[in-house]
C-alpha positions as CSV (number, residue, x, y, z in Angstrom):
1,M,0.0,0.0,0.0
2,E,1.6,3.3,-1.1
3,N,0.3,6.5,0.2
4,S,1.6,10.0,-0.4
5,F,2.1,11.8,2.9
6,K,0.9,15.1,1.2
7,D,-2.7,14.8,2.5
8,I,-2.0,12.8,5.7
9,T,-3.5,15.5,8.0
10,N,-6.8,15.3,6.2
11,R,-6.8,11.5,6.2
12,M,-5.9,11.5,9.9
13,L,-8.8,13.8,10.8
14,T,-11.2,11.6,8.8
15,F,-9.9,8.5,10.6
16,I,-10.3,10.2,14.0
17,D,-13.8,11.4,13.2
18,Q,-14.7,7.8,12.2
19,S,-13.2,6.4,15.4
20,P,-15.2,7.6,18.4
21,T,-14.0,4.8,20.7
22,C,-11.1,2.4,21.0
23,F,-13.2,-0.4,19.4
24,H,-13.7,1.8,16.3
25,V,-10.0,2.6,16.1
26,I,-9.1,-1.1,15.9
27,D,-11.9,-1.9,13.5
28,N,-10.8,0.9,11.1
29,L,-7.2,-0.2,11.3
30,K,-8.2,-3.8,10.5
31,K,-10.0,-2.6,7.4
32,E,-6.9,-0.7,6.2
33,L,-4.7,-3.7,6.9
34,A,-7.0,-6.1,5.0
35,E,-7.0,-3.7,2.1
36,A,-3.2,-3.7,2.2
37,G,-3.0,-7.5,2.1
38,Y,-2.5,-8.3,5.8
39,T,-3.8,-11.6,7.1
40,E,-5.6,-11.7,10.4
41,L,-4.4,-14.2,13.1
42,H,-6.2,-15.3,16.2
43,E,-4.7,-15.9,19.6
44,N,-6.8,-19.0,20.2
45,E,-5.5,-20.7,17.0
46,E,-2.1,-21.9,15.8
47,W,-0.2,-19.5,13.7
48,D,1.0,-20.4,10.2
49,I,3.3,-17.5,9.2
50,A,6.1,-17.1,6.7
51,P,8.5,-14.4,5.6
52,M,7.6,-12.2,2.6
53,S,8.2,-13.7,-0.8
54,G,8.0,-11.3,-3.7
55,N,4.9,-9.3,-3.0
56,E,3.2,-12.2,-1.1
57,G,3.0,-13.2,2.5
58,G,4.8,-11.9,5.5
59,R,2.0,-9.5,6.6
60,Y,-0.2,-10.2,9.6
61,F,-2.2,-8.7,12.5
62,V,-3.7,-9.9,15.7
63,T,-6.2,-8.2,18.1
64,R,-7.1,-8.6,21.7
65,N,-10.4,-7.6,23.2
66,D,-11.2,-5.8,20.0
67,S,-9.5,-2.7,21.5
68,S,-5.8,-3.5,21.0
69,I,-4.0,-4.6,17.8
70,I,-0.5,-5.6,16.8
71,S,0.3,-5.6,13.1
72,F,3.6,-7.0,11.9
73,R,5.6,-7.7,8.8
74,I,8.2,-10.6,8.5
75,P,11.2,-9.6,6.3
76,R,12.4,-11.7,3.4
77,K,15.4,-13.1,5.2
78,D,16.2,-14.1,8.7
79,F,15.7,-11.1,11.0
80,K,17.9,-9.4,13.5
81,G,15.4,-7.9,15.9
82,F,11.9,-6.4,16.5
83,Y,11.3,-2.8,15.6
84,M,8.1,-1.6,17.3
85,I,6.1,1.6,17.6
86,A,3.5,1.6,20.4
87,S,0.6,4.0,20.8
88,H,-2.8,3.8,22.5
89,S,-6.4,3.6,21.3
90,D,-8.2,5.0,24.3
91,S,-8.9,8.6,25.3
92,P,-10.5,10.1,28.4
93,S,-14.3,10.0,28.4
94,F,-17.3,9.1,30.4
95,K,-18.5,5.4,30.4
96,I,-22.2,4.5,30.5
97,K,-22.9,2.6,33.7
98,E,-25.2,-0.4,34.0
99,N,-28.9,0.5,34.3
100,P,-28.1,4.1,33.3
101,E,-31.4,5.9,33.1
102,M,-32.2,8.3,36.0
103,E,-35.3,10.5,36.4
104,A,-34.7,14.1,37.4
105,G,-37.3,16.5,38.7
106,G,-40.1,14.8,36.8
107,A,-38.8,16.7,33.7
108,Y,-35.7,14.9,32.5
109,I,-34.2,11.5,31.9
110,K,-30.4,11.6,32.4
111,L,-27.8,8.9,32.1
112,N,-25.6,7.7,34.9
113,V,-22.0,7.8,33.8
114,E,-18.5,7.5,35.4
115,K,-15.2,9.0,34.5
116,Y,-12.8,7.0,32.3
117,G,-9.3,8.5,32.6
118,G,-8.3,12.0,33.7
119,M,-10.2,14.5,31.6
120,L,-10.7,18.2,31.8
121,C,-14.3,18.1,33.0
122,A,-15.3,21.7,32.2
123,E,-14.8,21.2,28.5
124,W,-17.6,18.6,28.3
125,F,-20.3,21.0,29.2
126,D,-22.8,22.4,26.6
127,R,-21.4,20.4,23.7
128,P,-23.4,18.0,21.4
129,L,-22.5,14.5,22.6
130,S,-23.4,11.0,21.5
131,V,-22.7,7.4,22.5
132,A,-20.6,4.7,20.8
133,G,-18.8,1.5,21.7
134,R,-19.7,-2.2,21.6
135,L,-22.6,-4.4,22.5
136,L,-22.5,-8.0,23.4
137,V,-25.6,-9.7,22.0
138,K,-27.2,-13.1,21.6
139,G,-26.5,-14.5,18.2
140,E,-28.7,-16.7,16.1
141,N,-26.5,-19.7,16.9
142,G,-26.9,-19.2,20.6
143,K,-23.4,-17.7,21.0
144,V,-22.4,-14.3,22.2
145,E,-21.6,-11.9,19.3
146,T,-20.0,-8.4,19.4
147,K,-21.6,-5.5,17.6
148,L,-20.0,-2.1,17.2
149,V,-22.4,0.8,17.6
150,N,-22.3,4.5,17.0
151,V,-25.4,6.5,17.6
152,N,-24.4,8.9,14.9
153,R,-26.4,11.9,15.8
154,N,-26.6,14.7,18.5
155,L,-28.1,12.7,21.3
156,L,-26.9,14.1,24.7
157,M,-25.8,17.3,26.5
158,I,-24.3,18.0,29.9
159,P,-25.7,21.4,30.8
160,A,-23.7,23.8,32.8
161,L,-25.2,25.4,35.9
162,A,-26.1,29.1,35.3
163,I,-23.8,31.7,36.8
164,H,-26.8,33.1,38.7
165,M,-26.9,29.7,40.6
166,N,-23.2,29.4,41.1
167,R,-21.7,32.9,41.5
168,E,-18.3,31.4,42.3
169,A,-18.1,29.3,39.0
170,N,-15.4,31.6,37.5
171,D,-13.4,31.6,40.8
172,G,-12.6,27.9,40.5
173,Y,-15.0,25.0,40.9
174,K,-14.4,21.3,41.9
175,Y,-16.6,19.2,39.7
176,N,-18.3,16.2,41.3
177,A,-18.6,13.4,38.7
178,Q,-21.8,12.0,40.2
179,N,-23.6,15.3,40.6
180,D,-22.3,17.6,37.8
181,M,-21.4,15.4,34.9
182,L,-24.5,13.4,34.0
183,P,-25.9,14.1,30.5
184,I,-29.5,14.7,29.6
185,F,-30.9,12.0,27.4
186,G,-34.4,13.4,26.9
187,D,-37.6,14.7,28.7
188,N,-39.7,12.4,30.8
189,T,-41.2,10.7,27.7
190,A,-37.7,9.2,26.9
191,K,-38.0,6.9,30.0
192,D,-36.8,3.3,29.2
193,G,-35.8,4.4,25.7
194,F,-32.0,4.6,25.9
195,F,-31.3,1.0,24.9
196,D,-34.0,1.2,22.2
197,V,-31.9,4.0,20.6
198,V,-28.7,2.0,21.0
199,A,-30.2,-1.2,19.7
200,Y,-31.6,0.5,16.6
201,A,-28.3,2.1,15.8
202,A,-26.5,-1.3,16.1
203,G,-29.2,-3.2,14.1
204,V,-30.0,-5.6,17.0
205,K,-33.0,-6.3,19.2
206,K,-33.0,-4.6,22.6
207,E,-33.9,-7.8,24.4
208,D,-30.8,-9.5,22.8
209,I,-28.3,-7.1,24.5
210,L,-26.3,-9.0,27.1
211,G,-23.6,-6.5,27.9
212,H,-22.1,-3.2,26.8
213,D,-19.0,-1.0,26.8
214,L,-20.4,2.4,25.8
215,F,-18.8,5.8,26.0
216,L,-19.7,9.4,25.5
217,Y,-18.0,11.3,22.7
218,N,-17.9,14.9,21.4
219,R,-19.8,15.4,18.2
220,V,-18.0,18.6,17.1
221,E,-16.2,17.7,13.8
222,P,-12.4,18.1,13.3
223,T,-11.3,21.3,11.7
224,V,-8.3,23.1,10.3
225,W,-7.9,26.6,11.7
226,G,-5.5,29.5,12.2
227,A,-4.3,32.5,10.1
228,N,-2.6,30.2,7.7
229,N,-4.4,27.0,8.4
230,E,-1.5,26.0,10.6
231,Y,-3.5,24.3,13.3
232,I,-5.9,21.4,13.6
233,A,-8.5,20.7,16.3
234,S,-10.3,17.4,17.0
235,S,-11.4,15.1,19.7
236,R,-8.9,12.3,20.7
237,L,-5.7,13.7,19.2
238,D,-4.2,12.1,22.2
239,D,-3.4,9.5,21.0
240,Q,-5.1,8.8,17.7
241,E,-2.8,11.3,16.1
242,C,0.2,9.1,16.9
243,V,-1.8,5.9,16.1
244,Y,-2.6,7.0,12.6
245,T,0.6,8.8,11.6
246,T,2.8,6.0,12.7
247,F,0.5,3.5,11.0
248,E,1.0,5.3,7.7
249,G,4.7,5.1,8.2
250,F,4.4,1.4,8.9
251,L,2.3,0.7,5.8
252,N,4.6,2.7,3.5
253,A,8.0,1.4,4.8
254,G,10.2,-0.7,2.6
255,D,12.2,-3.8,3.3
256,S,14.2,-4.1,6.6
257,E,16.3,-6.6,8.4
258,N,13.9,-6.5,11.4
259,V,10.3,-7.6,12.1
260,A,8.3,-4.4,11.9
261,L,5.5,-4.2,14.5
262,H,2.9,-1.5,14.9
263,C,1.2,-1.8,18.3
264,V,-1.9,-0.1,19.5
265,F,-2.8,-0.8,23.1
266,D,-6.0,0.0,25.1
267,N,-6.4,1.4,28.6
268,E,-3.3,3.6,28.7
269,E,-5.4,6.4,30.2
270,V,-6.2,4.2,33.2
271,G,-2.8,2.7,33.8
272,S,-2.5,-0.1,31.2
273,G,-3.0,-2.8,33.7
274,T,-5.5,-4.9,31.7
275,K,-5.2,-8.0,29.5
276,Q,-5.1,-5.7,26.5
277,G,-3.0,-2.9,28.0
278,A,0.7,-2.2,27.5
279,A,1.4,-3.9,30.9
280,S,-0.1,-7.1,29.6
281,T,1.6,-10.1,27.9
282,F,0.1,-9.1,24.5
283,L,3.3,-7.9,23.0
284,K,5.5,-10.5,24.6
285,D,3.1,-13.3,23.5
286,T,3.0,-12.0,20.0
287,I,6.8,-11.8,19.4
288,T,7.3,-15.1,21.2
289,R,4.8,-16.8,18.8
290,I,6.4,-15.1,15.8
291,N,9.8,-16.6,16.9
292,M,8.2,-20.1,17.4
293,A,6.2,-20.1,14.2
294,L,9.3,-19.4,12.2
295,G,11.2,-22.3,13.8
296,R,13.7,-20.2,15.7
297,T,15.2,-21.2,19.0
298,D,14.8,-19.6,22.4
299,E,18.4,-18.3,22.1
300,Q,17.5,-16.6,18.8
301,Y,14.5,-15.0,20.5
302,Y,16.7,-13.5,23.2
303,T,19.3,-12.2,20.8
304,A,16.5,-10.7,18.7
305,V,15.0,-8.9,21.7
306,A,18.5,-7.5,22.6
307,N,18.7,-6.1,19.1
308,S,15.2,-4.5,19.2
309,F,14.0,-1.0,19.5
310,M,10.7,0.7,20.4
311,L,9.2,4.1,19.8
312,S,6.6,4.9,22.5
313,A,4.4,7.4,20.6
314,D,2.1,9.5,22.8
315,N,1.5,13.2,22.3
316,A,3.4,15.9,24.2
317,H,2.5,19.3,25.7
318,A,3.2,22.4,23.6
319,I,4.0,25.7,25.3
320,H,0.7,27.4,26.2
321,P,0.3,31.0,24.9
322,N,-1.4,32.1,28.1
323,H,0.7,30.1,30.5
324,L,4.3,30.1,29.4
325,E,5.4,29.8,33.0
326,K,4.1,26.2,33.1
327,A,6.8,25.0,30.7
328,D,10.4,24.1,31.4
329,P,12.7,27.2,31.1
330,V,14.6,25.7,28.1
331,N,12.8,22.6,26.7
332,R,9.7,24.2,25.3
333,P,8.1,22.3,22.4
334,V,6.1,24.3,19.8
335,I,3.3,23.2,17.5
336,N,4.6,22.4,14.0
337,G,8.1,22.2,15.4
338,G,8.6,18.6,14.7
339,V,8.6,15.3,16.6
340,V,9.0,15.8,20.4
341,I,11.5,13.6,22.3
342,K,10.3,13.3,26.0
343,Y,12.7,13.0,28.9
344,N,12.2,12.4,32.6
345,A,14.8,11.7,35.3
346,N,12.5,9.5,37.2
347,Q,11.8,7.4,34.1
348,K,8.1,8.4,33.6
349,Y,9.5,8.4,30.1
350,T,12.0,5.8,29.0
351,T,14.2,8.0,26.9
352,D,17.9,7.9,27.7
353,A,21.0,9.1,26.0
354,V,21.4,5.9,23.9
355,S,17.8,5.8,22.6
356,A,17.6,9.5,22.1
357,A,20.8,9.5,20.0
358,T,19.5,6.7,17.8
359,F,16.2,8.4,17.3
360,K,17.9,11.7,16.4
361,L,19.8,9.9,13.6
362,M,16.5,8.6,12.3
363,C,15.0,12.1,12.3
364,E,18.0,13.4,10.4
365,K,17.7,10.6,7.8
366,A,14.0,11.4,7.4
367,E,14.8,15.2,7.3
368,V,12.4,15.7,10.1
369,P,12.9,18.3,12.8
370,Y,12.9,17.3,16.4
371,Q,12.5,19.1,19.7
372,C,12.8,18.2,23.4
373,F,10.3,18.1,26.3
374,T,10.9,17.9,30.0
375,N,8.6,18.9,32.8
376,R,9.4,21.8,35.1
377,S,11.5,20.4,37.9
378,D,8.8,21.3,40.4
379,M,5.9,19.9,38.4
380,A,5.0,16.2,38.1
381,G,4.1,14.9,34.6
382,G,2.2,12.0,33.3
383,S,3.6,8.6,32.2
384,T,3.0,6.7,29.0
385,L,3.4,3.3,27.3
386,G,7.2,2.9,27.1
387,N,8.1,2.3,30.7
388,I,5.0,0.0,31.1
389,S,5.5,-2.2,28.1
390,T,9.2,-2.7,28.8
391,T,8.3,-4.5,32.0
392,Q,7.3,-7.3,29.6
393,V,9.7,-6.8,26.8
394,A,12.9,-5.0,27.8
395,V,14.2,-3.1,24.8
396,N,15.8,0.2,24.1
397,T,12.9,2.7,24.0
398,V,12.5,6.4,23.3
399,D,9.3,8.3,24.2
400,I,8.1,10.6,21.5
401,G,5.0,12.5,20.5
402,L,3.6,15.5,18.7
403,A,3.1,18.9,20.4
404,Q,-0.5,19.8,21.3
405,L,-2.6,22.0,23.4
406,A,-5.5,21.2,25.8
407,M,-4.5,17.6,26.3
408,H,-7.4,15.5,27.8
409,S,-10.0,18.0,26.6
410,P,-12.8,16.6,24.4
411,Y,-11.6,19.0,21.7
412,E,-7.8,19.4,21.4
413,S,-5.5,21.4,19.2
414,A,-2.3,20.5,17.4
415,G,-0.3,21.4,14.2
416,S,-1.3,20.7,10.6
417,K,2.3,20.1,9.6
418,D,3.4,17.8,12.3
419,P,1.5,14.6,11.1
420,E,3.7,14.5,8.0
421,Y,6.8,14.7,10.2
422,M,5.7,11.7,12.4
423,A,4.7,9.6,9.4
424,A,8.0,10.3,7.7
425,V,10.2,9.4,10.7
426,A,8.1,6.3,11.4
427,K,8.8,5.1,7.8
428,V,12.5,5.6,8.3
429,F,12.4,3.8,11.7
430,Y,10.9,0.7,10.1
431,E,13.5,0.7,7.4
432,F,16.4,1.5,9.7
């Protein structure tokens, strides 16, 4: 599959708009992989894999929980190591609870939700919202089946409390997730209708729904903005921007002496400690099975891991125009300034001198600018995938991302030029 990087920003925004939840991210990646000639493998079946031969074979992918995916490509000759890029499919949101409908004042039906991840709560108010995710339903053969669902219309709203009823709202307010953040579904005539709406959107019977993983999402469409169209805004830039741009680099990369893996894990926003998270055995299981399926020994597996490299790709903070004091005095990433290399002395990021030096060479080869991020020394930052995944597969890793504003808002901003930079260096990485 050969794509020009020229219009990658528009393709990425379309992808994000069509991927309201982690399940849709994986489903959309699977469709692109199938179109590019990749074969799906299943963890509960034996793997029959082979290196590339001509334009045939050597291309595979496997999913876990329908919310994480590892795509990989076997080189034409015996490989030296595993070259991996890891990003995450989830974003902060609100998850629909069991038995979600609640009556309010005899005038409204609202939905009972709980926070997923650490979001900026205030930004969720007074926006058109909807619901998407997956349903588990009774199939015709008596087995449980999974159905993706997206109620693709303006369905919900979380109303802000008027300033007249909260005079201190602009002086700082601590939001209570149970009291303040519940969305309106309809008036009192909407009672018992939520799962009718969801079932209709999924094309299933309401009585066949056995379980659900449903999330709120912002309905405001992605856009390009700024005096010279230099910015983009969208939901879920963290981390679907890295997911999509590195995926294009993966698909467009040429031959290499290493197994190329593109990894997208779920649940990074809640610590990654799930069977499909970066702390799980998913990556280790996959590369171990690759090694076994190709008839290689345990010793060859360990030498391959020692020759491996990972890019942990998760977005970074740009300097904020109204809060320059929140940035480090010297390491101050800017939007459209290139790929950000992230450092932390306490290893919240895995970057060290060795991995950073190697990645800088890759950027130079790709003719892509790079910049550095560190937190202020008196301010704690977040962690990401790299230091979590290396507890299972210990490889040289560098933490990178693209600079953005309003991280963990339901509508974030970044640069229109940066996606091309990330895709270009990802392609070089897989060919390195």
